[in-house]
C-alpha positions in Angstrom: -20.7 -7.8 10.9 -21.1 -9.1 7.3 -22.4 -5.8 6.1 -19.4 -4.0 7.7 -17.0 -6.5 6.1 -18.7 -6.0 2.7 -18.3 -2.2 3.0 -14.6 -2.5 3.9 -13.3 -3.1 0.3 -15.3 -0.2 -1.0 -13.9 2.0 1.7 -10.4 1.0 0.9 -11.0 1.5 -2.8 -12.4 5.0 -2.1 -9.3 5.9 0.0 -6.9 4.6 -2.7 -8.9 6.6 -5.3 -8.7 9.7 -3.1 -4.9 9.4 -2.6 -4.2 8.7 -6.2 -6.7 11.4 -7.4 -5.0 14.0 -5.2 -1.6 12.9 -6.5 -2.8 13.2 -10.1 -4.3 16.7 -9.3 -1.0 17.7 -7.7 1.0 16.4 -10.7 -1.3 18.3 -13.1 -0.8 21.5 -11.2 3.0 21.1 -11.0 3.2 20.4 -14.7 0.9 23.4 -15.4 3.1 25.7 -13.4 6.6 24.4 -14.3 6.1 22.7 -17.7 7.2 25.7 -19.8 10.3 26.5 -17.7 13.6 25.6 -19.5 15.2 24.4 -16.2 12.2 22.3 -15.0 13.5 19.1 -13.4 17.1 20.1 -13.9 18.4 18.1 -11.0 16.5 15.0 -12.1 18.5 15.2 -15.3 21.7 14.8 -13.2 20.4 11.6 -11.5 19.1 10.2 -14.8 22.4 11.2 -16.5 24.2 9.2 -13.8 22.0 6.2 -14.5 22.7 6.5 -18.2 26.5 6.8 -17.5 26.3 3.5 -15.6 24.6 1.7 -18.5 27.0 3.3 -21.1 30.1 2.5 -19.0 31.2 6.1 -18.9 33.1 7.7 -15.9 30.5 8.9 -13.5 32.4 11.8 -12.0 33.4 13.2 -15.3 29.8 13.5 -16.3 28.7 17.0 -17.3 24.9 17.3 -17.8 23.7 19.9 -20.4 22.5 22.6 -20.7 23.7 23.9 -17.3 26.9 21.9 -17.0 25.9 20.2 -13.7 28.1 17.4 -12.4 27.1 14.2 -10.6 28.0 14.7 -6.9 26.2 11.8 -5.2 27.4 8.3 -4.1 27.6 5.8 -6.9 24.7 3.8 -5.5 22.4 6.7 -6.4 23.4 6.4 -10.0 22.6 2.7 -10.0 19.2 3.3 -8.5 18.4 5.6 -11.5 19.4 3.1 -14.2 15.7 2.0 -14.8 14.5 5.6 -15.1 17.3 6.4 -17.6 15.5 4.0 -20.0 12.2 6.0 -19.9 11.5 8.7 -22.4 12.0 12.3 -21.3 8.4 13.5 -21.5 7.0 10.4 -19.7 9.8 10.6 -17.1 9.0 14.2 -16.1 5.4 13.4 -15.5 6.2 10.1 -13.8 8.8 11.6 -11.4 6.5 14.5 -10.5 3.7 12.1 -9.7 6.1 10.0 -7.5 7.2 13.2 -5.6 3.6 14.2 -5.0 2.9 10.7 -3.6 6.0 11.1 -1.4 4.6 14.3 0.0 1.5 12.3 1.0 3.7 9.7 2.5 5.6 12.2 4.6 2.4 13.8 5.9 0.9 10.3 6.8 4.1 9.0 8.5 4.4 12.3 10.5 0.8 12.3 11.5 0.7 8.7 12.6 3.8 9.1 14.6 2.4 11.9 16.8 -1.4 11.1 16.6 -2.0 7.4 16.2 -5.5 6.6 15.1 -7.6 4.8 12.5 -5.6 4.9 9.2 -8.7 5.3 7.1 -9.7 8.5 8.8 -6.2 9.9 8.6 -5.5 9.1 4.9 -8.4 11.2 3.8 -7.0 14.2 5.7 -3.4 13.4 4.5 -4.3 13.5 0.8 -5.8 17.0 1.1 -3.0 18.3 3.4 -0.4 17.1 1.0 -1.9 19.2 -1.8 -1.7 22.3 0.5 1.9 21.4 1.3 2.8 21.9 -2.3 2.7 25.6 -1.7 5.6 25.4 0.8 8.8 26.8 -0.6 11.0 23.6 -0.2 8.2 21.4 -1.7 7.7 23.7 -4.6 11.5 23.7 -5.2 11.5 19.9 -5.1 8.8 19.7 -7.7 10.6 22.3 -9.8 14.0 20.6 -9.7 13.0 16.9 -9.5 15.1 16.3 -6.4 15.0 13.2 -4.2 14.9 14.7 -0.7 11.3 13.7 -0.1 12.3 10.1 -0.6 15.1 10.5 2.0 12.6 12.0 4.5 10.3 9.0 4.0 13.1 6.5 4.5 14.2 8.2 7.8 10.6 8.6 9.1 9.9 5.0 8.4 12.7 4.0 10.8 11.5 6.3 13.6 7.7 6.3 13.1 7.1 2.7 11.9 10.1 0.5 12.8 11.1 2.0 16.2 10.4 -1.4 17.9 11.6 -3.5 15.0 14.9 -5.1 14.4 14.8 -3.5 11.0 15.1 0.0 12.4 18.1 1.7 10.7 17.6 0.2 7.3 15.9 3.3 6.0 18.6 5.6 7.3 21.3 3.4 5.8 19.6 3.5 2.4 19.1 7.3 2.6 22.8 7.6 3.3 23.5 5.6 0.2 21.7 8.3 -1.9 23.0 11.3 -0.1 25.5 11.4 2.8 23.8 14.0 5.0 21.2 11.6 6.5 24.3 10.1 8.3 23.6 12.6 11.1 20.7 10.4 12.1 23.1 7.6 12.7 24.9 9.9 15.2 21.5 10.7 16.8 20.8 6.9 17.2 24.2 6.5 18.9 23.7 9.5 21.2 20.2 8.2 22.2 21.7 4.7 22.9 19.8 2.9 20.1 22.9 1.0 19.2 21.3 -1.9 17.4 19.5 0.5 15.0 22.7 2.5 14.5 24.5 -0.8 13.7 21.8 -1.7 11.2 22.0 1.6 9.5 25.8 1.4 9.3 25.7 -2.2 7.9 23.0 -1.3 5.4 25.1 1.7 4.2 28.2 -0.4 4.0 26.4 -3.0 2.0 25.5 -0.4 -0.6 29.1 0.8 -0.7 30.3 -2.8 -1.3 27.6 -3.3 -4.0 28.8 -0.1 -5.7 32.4 -1.2 -5.5 31.5 -4.5 -7.2 29.4 -2.8 -9.9 31.4 0.4 -10.4 34.8 -0.1 -8.8 36.6 2.8 -10.5 33.8 5.4 -9.7 33.4 4.1 -6.1 37.1 4.5 -5.4 37.1 7.9 -7.0 34.1 9.1 -5.0 35.5 7.9 -1.6 39.0 9.1 -2.7 37.9 12.7 -2.5 34.9 13.6 -4.6 32.6 13.3 -1.6 34.2 16.2 0.2 34.5 18.5 -2.8 31.7 21.0 -2.1 32.9 23.2 -5.0 31.4 20.7 -7.4 28.0 21.5 -6.1 27.3 25.2 -6.2 28.2 28.8 -5.8 28.1 29.2 -2.0 26.7 32.7 -2.0 23.7 31.8 -4.2 20.3 33.0 -2.8 18.9 29.5 -2.7 21.9 28.3 -0.7 20.2 28.1 2.7 23.0 26.8 4.9 25.3 28.3 7.5 28.1 28.5 5.0 25.9 30.6 2.6 25.0 32.9 5.5 28.6 33.4 6.5 29.7 34.1 3.0 27.0 36.6 2.3 27.4 38.4 5.6 31.2 38.6 5.3 31.0 39.6 1.6 33.7 37.0 0.9 34.0 33.4 -0.1 37.2 33.0 1.9 35.4 32.1 5.2 35.9 28.4 5.5 37.6 28.5 8.9 34.8 30.8 10.4 32.1 28.6 8.9 33.8 25.4 10.2 34.1 26.7 13.8 30.5 28.0 13.9 29.3 24.7 12.3 30.9 22.6 15.1 29.4 24.8 17.8 25.9 24.7 16.3 26.2 20.9 15.7 27.1 20.2 19.3 24.4 22.5 20.7 21.8 21.1 18.2 22.5 17.5 18.9 22.6 18.1 22.7 19.1 19.7 22.3 17.9 16.7 20.2 19.1 14.2 22.9 17.4 16.3 25.6 14.1 16.3 23.7 14.4 12.5 23.3 14.9 12.1 27.0 11.8 14.1 27.6 9.8 11.6 25.4 9.8 14.0 22.4 11.6 11.9 19.9 9.8 13.4 17.0 11.2 16.8 17.9 14.6 15.3 18.5 14.6 13.9 15.0 13.5 17.2 13.6 16.2 19.1 15.4 18.7 16.6 14.1 17.5 17.2 10.6 17.9 20.9 11.2 21.5 20.4 12.3 22.3 18.6 9.1 20.7 21.3 7.0 22.3 24.2 8.8 25.9 22.9 9.1 26.1 21.1 5.8 28.4 22.9 3.3 25.5 23.2 0.9 21.8 23.2 1.7 19.6 24.2 -1.2 16.0 25.3 -0.6 14.7 21.9 -1.7 16.7 20.2 1.0 14.5 21.8 3.6 11.4 19.5 2.9 11.8 18.6 6.6 9.5 21.6 7.1 6.6 19.3 6.2 6.9 16.9 9.2 7.8 19.9 11.3 4.5 21.6 10.6 2.6 18.3 11.2 4.3 17.9 14.6 3.6 21.5 15.5 -0.1 21.2 14.5 -0.4 18.1 16.6 0.9 20.1 19.6 -1.4 23.1 19.2 -4.1 23.4 21.9 -5.3 27.0 21.7 -6.4 29.6 19.1 -3.3 31.6 19.8 -1.3 28.5 19.1 -3.0 28.0 15.7 -2.3 31.7 14.9 1.4 31.0 15.6 1.2 27.9 13.4 -0.2 30.0 10.6 2.6 32.5 10.9 5.2 29.7 10.6 3.4 28.3 7.5 3.3 31.8 5.9 6.9 32.4 6.7 7.9 29.2 4.9 5.6 29.8 1.9 6.7 33.4 1.6 10.2 32.5 0.2 11.7 36.0 0.6 15.1 34.6 -0.6 13.5 33.9 -4.0 12.4 37.5 -4.7 14.1 39.9 -2.2 17.7 38.8 -2.9 19.7 39.6 -6.0 19.7 36.8 -8.6 23.3 37.4 -9.6 25.6 35.5 -7.2 28.1 38.4 -7.4 25.5 40.8 -6.2 24.7 38.5 -3.3 28.2 39.2 -2.0 27.4 42.9 -1.8 24.3 42.9 0.3 24.5 45.7 2.9 20.9 46.0 3.9 20.1 44.0 7.1 16.6 43.1 6.0 17.9 41.7 2.7 20.5 39.7 4.7 17.6 38.3 6.8 15.7 37.4 3.7 18.7 35.7 2.2 19.2 33.5 5.3 15.5 32.9 5.9 15.3 29.1 6.4 18.4 28.7 8.6 17.3 31.6 10.8 13.8 30.0 11.1 15.5 26.8 12.1 17.5 28.5 14.8 14.3 30.2 16.1 12.5 26.9 16.3 15.4 25.3 18.1 15.5 28.1 20.7 11.7 27.8 21.2 12.0 24.0 21.7 14.9 24.6 24.2 12.8 27.1 26.2 9.6 25.0 26.2 11.5 21.8 27.1 13.2 23.6 30.0 9.9 25.0 31.2 8.2 21.5 31.1 11.2 20.1 32.9 10.9 22.7 35.6 7.1 22.1 36.0 7.5 18.4 35.9 5.2 17.9 32.9 6.2 15.1 30.6 5.1 14.7 27.0 4.0 11.2 26.0 6.1 9.3 23.5 4.7 8.0 20.3 4.7 4.5 21.7 2.7 5.6 24.7 0.2 7.4 22.5 -0.2 4.2 20.4 -0.8 2.2 23.6 -3.4 4.7 24.8 -5.1 4.6 21.4 -5.3 0.8 21.5 -6.8 0.9 25.0 -9.4 3.4 23.9 -10.4 1.2 21.0 -10.9 -1.7 23.4 -13.3 0.4 25.4 
């Protein structure tokens, strides 16, 4: 017993070294690939610019960040969070934030794996560090490391609620904080309500409200302006037909060859949101909460007015969930096809770069390439609906994460 206890600190130190070492390696690779690009971490500049506007007392929503003229479009609380980073030198900041994002990839993989396959953490962490490096080749993760976005942080906050805090009174805090940085995680509050987890939904709402009140106290003018209309102004964000715009709105605009499609998009968005959330609730009732959460994320990504490629980092937990469900060689072949489809990024090389040309796409294959991620999301949702219906017909039930953790504890006792 003493020898085992003596080895434990060494094992922990080795795991920490592995995790940090893989993160350093991933950071080095990201810097090597992106360091010479003039637009590297262009979105991080917006967040940091917001933090700097807070410290300088300048109007947050009049901010124009050079050289691309981007505007700050996020809740005021997001700008407050980036005040400390606005004090860091530009070169150090780029390396530091890239390192943080690689660590967040590792955290996403670990939380996803432990949710669906509970087991000894030490065994899983070694696998997670290596898998996270491989995940850097996925299109949305690559885009996140290129732009310096915060979506991996949002995924971690949401996963913490469902994977770690599902039996805790604190469940909902992560979703509330995620909503304070970007509004789209608010769809998970709806999911909590639909699945009758009212306490967690209340916690999320109260946490979010607390951040709004804090912002109102610190930045009263900016907070009133944001909630007075800035938060619904999608035109501040991007050109809707852009090839990296992977939302339903982008699909409709490109297919219709016109940006005057708001009514059509809104009607389709409502239909898909209702169908998607109904599927998510059905999966939860079948004990498949992880798939319910993933479908809910897909709903947010598809129906949101703007979903850039880097928003789709939910593909990482999705691939982990899918890998945990694979049982046959054919299943692994299918998993490999999905991974290849995400890594392929046809919208990045098969679609015209000029947004004006994106409105003149006539070739059906190019249209498919331009709408790759939302089409993939719809296919996954259809597959989940079919398999869920088949398992309901056969009477087969999938164990929940809580049941898997209970079984794991029983096995360890044996």
